[in-house]
PLY file of the C-alpha trace (Angstrom):
ply
format ascii 1.0
element vertex 261
property float x
property float y
property float z
element edge 260
property int vertex1
property int vertex2
end_header
-17.19 18.04 -1.64
-13.65 16.37 -2.48
-12.39 13.25 -3.08
-14.72 10.51 -3.00
-17.76 12.46 -2.18
-16.36 13.75 1.36
-16.20 17.12 2.59
-12.77 18.90 2.56
-13.31 19.79 6.12
-13.92 15.92 7.17
-11.12 15.00 4.47
-8.20 17.95 6.25
-9.06 16.11 9.55
-6.61 13.95 11.36
-6.58 10.06 11.38
-6.06 8.04 13.87
-5.86 4.22 14.08
-8.45 2.15 16.19
-8.50 -1.82 16.16
-11.20 -3.50 14.41
-12.80 -5.22 16.96
-12.86 -1.48 19.18
-14.05 0.04 16.15
-17.90 1.90 16.76
-19.75 2.99 14.00
-22.45 4.90 16.31
-21.54 6.01 20.65
-18.90 6.34 22.14
-15.10 4.68 22.50
-11.91 4.45 24.47
-8.83 5.14 22.54
-5.99 4.19 24.73
-1.94 3.72 24.18
0.57 5.04 21.61
-2.70 6.56 19.64
-3.84 8.46 22.57
-0.80 9.61 23.44
-0.52 11.07 20.10
-3.84 12.11 20.03
-3.57 14.04 23.25
0.19 14.78 23.66
1.58 15.31 20.06
-1.06 17.18 18.45
-2.26 18.79 21.47
-6.11 18.19 20.79
-8.48 19.16 23.06
-11.96 17.83 23.81
-14.02 19.43 20.83
-11.81 19.02 18.69
-12.95 16.06 15.82
-10.70 13.48 14.32
-10.79 10.48 11.58
-10.91 6.89 12.73
-9.73 3.99 10.65
-9.40 0.48 11.62
-7.45 -0.51 8.73
-10.08 -2.59 6.41
-12.00 0.26 4.94
-14.22 1.75 7.85
-13.47 5.14 9.18
-15.55 7.42 11.19
-15.72 11.02 12.59
-15.35 11.68 16.13
-15.79 14.17 18.30
-13.33 14.03 21.62
-15.36 14.22 24.54
-12.49 14.15 27.59
-8.89 12.99 28.08
-9.02 10.39 30.57
-6.68 8.64 32.38
-7.86 5.18 30.65
-7.30 7.20 27.23
-9.01 9.75 24.98
-12.77 9.02 25.18
-15.04 9.80 21.93
-18.20 10.01 20.35
-18.82 9.18 16.74
-20.41 11.77 15.13
-20.56 10.66 11.43
-20.28 7.06 10.11
-18.22 7.35 6.59
-18.73 3.58 5.79
-16.79 1.15 4.87
-14.62 2.00 1.11
-12.09 0.22 -1.11
-9.76 3.18 -1.79
-6.61 1.25 -2.83
-5.29 0.90 -6.49
-6.08 -2.54 -7.55
-2.40 -3.47 -8.61
-0.26 -5.77 -6.67
3.62 -5.20 -6.98
5.90 -7.99 -6.66
8.52 -6.56 -5.44
12.00 -8.44 -5.29
13.72 -8.94 -1.61
16.57 -6.64 -1.79
18.58 -4.86 1.19
15.98 -4.49 3.88
16.86 -0.81 4.33
15.87 0.03 0.91
13.34 -2.88 0.46
11.29 -1.02 3.58
11.63 2.35 2.18
10.09 1.18 -0.84
7.01 -0.36 1.26
6.51 2.58 2.99
5.87 4.59 -0.33
4.01 2.11 -2.04
1.99 1.91 1.58
1.05 5.74 0.81
0.70 5.80 -3.01
-2.16 2.66 -1.80
-1.67 0.10 -4.08
-3.48 -2.82 -2.87
-0.93 -5.46 -2.13
2.94 -5.70 -1.87
3.93 -9.52 -2.72
7.68 -9.90 -1.49
9.56 -12.10 -4.39
12.58 -14.37 -3.63
14.82 -14.16 -7.01
18.08 -15.86 -7.59
19.57 -12.49 -7.09
17.89 -12.32 -4.03
19.83 -14.53 -2.33
23.09 -13.86 -3.78
22.90 -10.58 -2.29
22.60 -11.88 0.84
19.13 -11.83 1.63
17.90 -14.40 3.96
14.13 -15.27 3.41
13.67 -16.98 7.03
15.02 -13.76 8.80
12.97 -11.72 6.53
9.84 -13.58 7.10
9.91 -12.48 10.98
10.09 -8.60 9.81
6.29 -9.20 8.69
4.41 -7.79 11.62
6.59 -4.52 11.33
5.89 -4.18 7.97
1.75 -4.60 8.39
2.62 -1.90 11.29
3.94 0.21 8.58
1.19 -0.11 6.16
-0.97 1.01 8.99
1.40 4.20 9.85
0.94 4.70 5.84
-2.85 4.72 6.16
-2.87 7.07 9.20
-0.58 9.66 7.60
-1.92 9.49 3.98
-5.88 9.72 5.45
-6.95 6.69 3.72
-9.63 4.06 4.35
-8.16 0.93 3.77
-4.33 -0.45 4.44
-1.99 -2.18 1.47
-1.95 -5.89 2.38
1.53 -7.35 2.37
1.65 -10.55 2.05
4.42 -12.83 3.16
7.99 -13.69 0.66
7.76 -16.17 -1.81
10.07 -17.50 -4.31
9.43 -15.79 -7.44
7.93 -19.22 -9.33
5.38 -19.70 -6.94
4.20 -15.89 -6.98
3.33 -16.03 -10.50
0.85 -18.95 -10.01
-1.33 -16.53 -8.23
-4.38 -15.90 -10.26
-7.22 -12.59 -10.77
-5.38 -10.29 -12.48
-6.62 -8.42 -15.78
-3.43 -7.71 -16.89
0.26 -8.47 -15.91
3.64 -6.90 -16.52
7.23 -7.39 -15.59
10.05 -4.74 -15.70
12.80 -5.65 -17.74
16.19 -4.17 -18.45
16.69 -4.76 -21.89
12.90 -3.54 -22.96
14.18 -0.03 -22.00
12.48 2.73 -23.66
9.08 0.41 -23.67
6.38 2.80 -22.51
4.76 1.36 -19.49
2.37 4.27 -18.99
1.21 3.78 -22.52
1.12 0.18 -22.68
-0.92 0.12 -19.40
-3.19 3.29 -21.04
-3.73 1.10 -24.02
-5.64 -1.96 -22.25
-9.00 -1.44 -22.27
-9.87 -3.02 -18.91
-5.91 -3.72 -17.32
-7.32 -3.93 -13.54
-6.96 -5.94 -11.31
-3.12 -5.57 -12.41
0.10 -6.69 -11.05
3.60 -5.40 -11.88
7.04 -7.46 -11.17
10.41 -6.01 -10.02
13.43 -7.74 -10.05
16.30 -7.07 -8.02
19.82 -4.98 -8.52
20.92 -6.55 -11.67
17.31 -7.52 -12.69
15.54 -11.10 -12.93
18.26 -13.78 -14.50
17.11 -15.39 -18.05
15.46 -18.29 -16.48
13.09 -15.91 -14.13
12.07 -13.76 -17.08
11.36 -17.05 -19.07
9.09 -17.65 -16.04
7.51 -14.80 -16.20
6.90 -14.14 -19.78
5.55 -17.84 -19.66
2.70 -17.10 -17.00
1.02 -14.07 -18.90
3.56 -11.32 -18.10
4.14 -8.93 -20.55
7.74 -7.07 -20.65
8.41 -3.47 -20.19
10.26 -0.76 -19.19
9.96 2.25 -17.36
12.29 4.39 -20.20
15.67 4.62 -20.97
17.68 4.82 -17.44
18.13 1.90 -15.02
16.36 2.66 -12.02
16.92 1.05 -8.55
14.75 -1.61 -7.57
12.90 0.62 -4.80
13.11 3.69 -7.43
11.63 1.43 -10.16
8.39 0.06 -7.89
7.75 3.87 -6.67
7.40 4.80 -10.28
5.54 2.13 -11.17
3.10 2.77 -8.70
2.52 6.18 -9.60
2.21 5.59 -13.05
-0.41 2.87 -12.59
-2.37 4.63 -9.91
-2.56 7.93 -12.37
-3.98 5.45 -15.28
-6.52 3.77 -12.30
-7.47 7.30 -11.77
-7.77 8.49 -15.33
-9.99 5.40 -16.07
-12.54 6.24 -13.24
-12.04 3.14 -11.35
-11.18 4.70 -8.00
-14.47 4.53 -5.54
0 1
1 2
2 3
3 4
4 5
5 6
6 7
7 8
8 9
9 10
10 11
11 12
12 13
13 14
14 15
15 16
16 17
17 18
18 19
19 20
20 21
21 22
22 23
23 24
24 25
25 26
26 27
27 28
28 29
29 30
30 31
31 32
32 33
33 34
34 35
35 36
36 37
37 38
38 39
39 40
40 41
41 42
42 43
43 44
44 45
45 46
46 47
47 48
48 49
49 50
50 51
51 52
52 53
53 54
54 55
55 56
56 57
57 58
58 59
59 60
60 61
61 62
62 63
63 64
64 65
65 66
66 67
67 68
68 69
69 70
70 71
71 72
72 73
73 74
74 75
75 76
76 77
77 78
78 79
79 80
80 81
81 82
82 83
83 84
84 85
85 86
86 87
87 88
88 89
89 90
90 91
91 92
92 93
93 94
94 95
95 96
96 97
97 98
98 99
99 100
100 101
101 102
102 103
103 104
104 105
105 106
106 107
107 108
108 109
109 110
110 111
111 112
112 113
113 114
114 115
115 116
116 117
117 118
118 119
119 120
120 121
121 122
122 123
123 124
124 125
125 126
126 127
127 128
128 129
129 130
130 131
131 132
132 133
133 134
134 135
135 136
136 137
137 138
138 139
139 140
140 141
141 142
142 143
143 144
144 145
145 146
146 147
147 148
148 149
149 150
150 151
151 152
152 153
153 154
154 155
155 156
156 157
157 158
158 159
159 160
160 161
161 162
162 163
163 164
164 165
165 166
166 167
167 168
168 169
169 170
170 171
171 172
172 173
173 174
174 175
175 176
176 177
177 178
178 179
179 180
180 181
181 182
182 183
183 184
184 185
185 186
186 187
187 188
188 189
189 190
190 191
191 192
192 193
193 194
194 195
195 196
196 197
197 198
198 199
199 200
200 201
201 202
202 203
203 204
204 205
205 206
206 207
207 208
208 209
209 210
210 211
211 212
212 213
213 214
214 215
215 216
216 217
217 218
218 219
219 220
220 221
221 222
222 223
223 224
224 225
225 226
226 227
227 228
228 229
229 230
230 231
231 232
232 233
233 234
234 235
235 236
236 237
237 238
238 239
239 240
240 241
241 242
242 243
243 244
244 245
245 246
246 247
247 248
248 249
249 250
250 251
251 252
252 253
253 254
254 255
255 256
256 257
257 258
258 259
259 260
């Protein structure tokens, strides 16, 4: 058996997305639109082939293609894999930066499978020309990106991506056992070692600033809200690089501690 107690054969099946209201655990369903075109066109799947179907909320089933019809691809569910939360119990607070770089970071965080991404508005976000009202319009795009990453990575549950909020509002969110903030002056402070040293560090959150880092008043807000300042090594990383590095490190510790379902 492979990961999550699922056979390697099932783990290797291509995955496609189904709307939650169309997902079925038994019986037949028709997949239409872009997913049907991808299934029958790009992937050239044919009747008899098996695929995984995911609705983004954690439900996944194995289905067999019965027919390719004008309305879409008709499938029959042959195995219900149940509902699972396979995300890493970590929320990444990521400062808004230039959109193309921010979205690059998002795509990788979605693939790694952090539980949530909370975009935050900081002083240097605004001075860098980022406009929150414009960014908010991209939320549906980010949600689609999370689903596409789920499809590509063959996961169960899609990462939650939240509307952007100011840093001062984000730090009021509760429910974290451990909170870390990446600070440039803490270079050399072992992020991984700090995380591994905690007995029960999950769920956790990690705050990552924009280029130039958090300003002094924002550092006070973070430290005053229970965040521990740490570094990722001796080099200064771009925000998007730091986010990916941190998420990968958290995922490693999460798996080591045996907390993945």
